[in-house]
Residue, then its C-alpha position, 0 to 999 in steps of 0.5 A: m524482547i521485553l522492550m519490544a513487548l512493552f512497546s507493543l503493549a504501550m501502543i495497544v493501550g495508548m493509541p486509542y487514547l491518542l486517537e480520541n484526543m486528536d484535533p478534528e482537522s487531524r482526525a479527518e485527515f487521518e480517516q481520509m488516509q485510511k480510506q485511501n489505503p488499498l489494504a483497508n478495503a474490507a468489502n473486497p478481500a480479494a483486492a489484498l491478494n492482487f496488491d502490488f507492494a512495490s508499486w504502492m511504495a513507489g507511489r504509482g496507482n494501479e496500472q491497466d492490463d494493457d501496459a502489462s500485455a505490452k511489456r510481454s509482447g516483445p521488444k519495440e522498434g529500435q530495441s535489440a532482441a538480445r536476451r538477458r541471462 
């Protein structure tokens, strides 16, 4: 527990120093990645409530509601209608 606390303290103190001393190209790339993060959208806090962590980890973008409604409509042609239990 003490090691975890020391590591957290080192990160809190050290990260601003590391970010200040980052070269401009890496810093621009880091800021671009922060802008693309769906959880960093502070202008719309409701977006975090609809965040799909599994899709984000899989690298997929936001799917439209059409795909979701097609999945709920039932089996397609050639698929069995048997239910899983």
